N, C-alpha and C positions, 0 to 999 in steps of 0.2 A: 504494500500500500504506500504509494509515493508520498502522500500527505503526512504519513506518520514517520517517514524515514528520518526527519530532522528533529523528532521529539526526543528530548533527553529527560523530561520530567513528567510524571503522571500523578495527578491528584485524584484520589478515589474517595467518593462518598462511602459511608459505611453501611447503614441500614438500607437493605434492598439492593446493594451492589456487591459488597464484600461478604455480607452475611444477612441472615434473617434471624433476629434475636441472637441466640447462641449457636446457630447452625451456619457454618460457612457455605457459600455458594459453590456448587460443584465446579472444580477446575480453577478456583481462585488462587490456591496455593501455587499451582504450577505457573500461572500467569505472572504472579508477583515475583516468584523466584527467577523466572526468565528475564523479566525487566532488570532485575539486579545483576544477573549474569552478563547482560550485554552493556552494563555500565549506566543504566538508567537510575534516576532518583525517584523516590516514592514519598508521597504524603497522603495521610488519611485525614480527611476533612469531614467533620460532622456538624450539622446544625443542632444536634442534641446537646443541651447544656447540663444534663443531669450528672454526668460522670466526669471524673478527673482524667487527665491524660494518662496517669499511671494505670487507671482502670482499663483503658483501651489497650495499653501495652500488655497487661495481664490477659485480657480477654482474647486478643488476637494471638498471643503466644499460646494460649490454651487450645487454639484451633490449628496450631502448627504454622502460624504466620509470623514471620520475623517483623519486629517493630520496635523502634526506639522512641523514647518520650518526645524527642525533638521532631519526630516524623508525624506527630498527631497535632491537629489544629481543631479546636472546638469553639462553639459560639460563646461558651462561658469564658474562655480565655480571651476571646475578642471583646466581650463586654468589659472585662477587667483592664485590658489594654486601652480601650476607648476612654474609660473613666479616669485612668491614671494619666493619660496624655492630656485630657481636656480639663480635669478638675483636681487632679493630684491626690486628694484625700476626702474623707467624709464618712458618714454613717449610711449603711445600706440596709434596707429591708428587702429580703429575698423571698420571692415565690419561686422555689426551686429546690434542688437537692444538694447533697453534700459536696459533689464535684463543683458545683457553681459557687457555693460558699467558700470552698477551699481556694479557688482561683482568685476571688476577691480579696480574701485575707492575705494571700501571697503577694498581692500588690499593695498591701498596707491599709486596706479599707476595714473599718469596723462594721461587723454584721450585728444588727440589733433585732430583737424579737418582741412579741407581745405589745403592750401599750407603748413601749419606747419606740416601736416601729412607726407609730403615727407621726413622729417628729423626725423621721429619717431624712437625709439629704437626697437619697436616691431610692427608687423602687425598681429593683431588677427582677424581671419576670422571665422564667424559663419553664421547661417541663417540670411538673411537680405531681408525683403520684399520690401525695398527701394533701392535695389542694382542698381547701375547706372554705366554708362561708366566713369563718373567723379571719383567715388569711386575706380573703378578698376585702373584708371590712377594714382591716388595718391598712392594706394597700390603698384603698379608696380614700381613707382619711389622710394618709400621708400625701397623696397626690393633691388633694384639696388644700393641704397645708403648704403646698409649694414644692414638694419633692419632685425631682426629675424622673420621668417614667422611661425606663430603658428596657427594650425587649430583646431577648436573646435571639429569637428567630420567628418567622411567620408561619411555620408549618402547623396547620390545624390538625393534622393526623400523621401517623407514622406506621410503617408495617410492623406487625408483631407476629409471633409464632402462631397465633390462633386467629389472625385477622388484623384489621386496623385498630390502632389505639389512638386516643386523643393526643395531640401534640401541644407544644408550648403556645402556638397560635390561638388555641382555644382559651387558655388562661389569659393571654394578652387581650383577646376580644372581650372577655368578661370584664376585665378592669376598664377597658376603653368604654364599654357600654355603661358601666356603673358611674364612671367619673366624667364622661363626656370629653376626655382628654386623650389625644393620640400620643403614641410613644414619641419621644424626642428623636430616637433612632431605633431601627431594627437591625441588629448587628449581623445576623446570619444571612446566608444566601437567600435572595439574589444580590444583596449588598456585596460589593466587591471586596470588602475589608478582609474576610477570611482567605479569599484567593490571593490577595496581596501578601498576607502573612506567609502563606504557603510558598508562593513563587519566590519571595525574598529569601525565605529560609533555604531554598534549594540553590540560590545563587544563579538563577537562570533568567533569561528573557522570556517575555510572554509568548513569543512565537516558537519557543522551544518546549512549551508545556501543553499537555492535554488534560482535560478534566473528564472523569468518567462518573456519570450519575444516573439516577433512575427517575428523577423528577424534572418535568419541563419547567415549572414555575420557579424553581430554585437553582438546581444544578445547571440546566441548559441556559436559561435566561441569564443567570449570573455569570456563567463562563463566557457567554457571547458578549456580554457587556464589558467584560474585562479583557476581551480579545484573545481568549484561549481557544484551542481546538476542542470542540465539544463532542463527546461520545455518549449516547444514550443507550442504556441496557434495559431490557424488558423483564428483569427479575424482581422488580419492586413495585412502585406505585403506578408507573405508566405502562399501559398495555398497547399492543399494536393498533387496536381500534382507535386509540387516542391520537394517532399520528396524522390522521386525515386533516388536511387543511392548515397544517402548521406553516408559518412563514415568519420572516424577519428574525428577531432575537429568540423566538420560540423554537426555531428549527435547528436541530443538531446537525453537525457536520457528518456524523456517522451514527448509524443505528445497528446495534448488535443484540442478539438474543441474550447473551450473557457475557460477563467479563472473561469467561473461559475462551471465548472466540477471539479475544484481543491477541493472545499469544501467537497465533498463526499469522498475524498481520505485522509482526515486528521483526 
């Protein structure tokens, strides 16, 4: 495949591309190993803000997939970088899980809970399996008190082992509806921020990098906006029937049934 011959870096979405839950996609180990064997660089990029980068190193390692912490880019990491670069410090109320909290603390932010959350400087919202009415109430009051509303990603759903699960976008939408306030920024794909972190970390130019994803609205649109070579796989959210009529930034450069098919093109 001539268009792939100059690609030295590959950014892989995780859920729906590399794995479904804890189950690796057939052939993914072989494809990733081949990329490394031919001198390619790899990044694993996920909109999921729930887990730490260390979690993904362990998770992928348990599937027999080599991965270093520096090769993982998450939307929670992106939120922490954004807040650090723009605001330096402050108190955060988090709708999210331990991985999100950990990234913020690593950047020096204080994470507050309960009534103290109502006076937070920032409300950071990601996927939260323990999302409750109480958390929504605290977040609502914080935003109404002037807290900046930061969303980890816009994904309203994500593929799970037994079907679709709600995503961070569902929690973001709840707070937006309750408060009447839109997020100051949505960090995850299709925002180019995470792609920029990944490409910079590989030390490559954009025209040397391909992104492999399963979602049109995040992976493909975001990759096209950042001028990366976009590859859509059909093992996650997007199915072949969804491809009809795609144009502009929604149209991938290449469509594959699975990441396993990529190996033969390199």
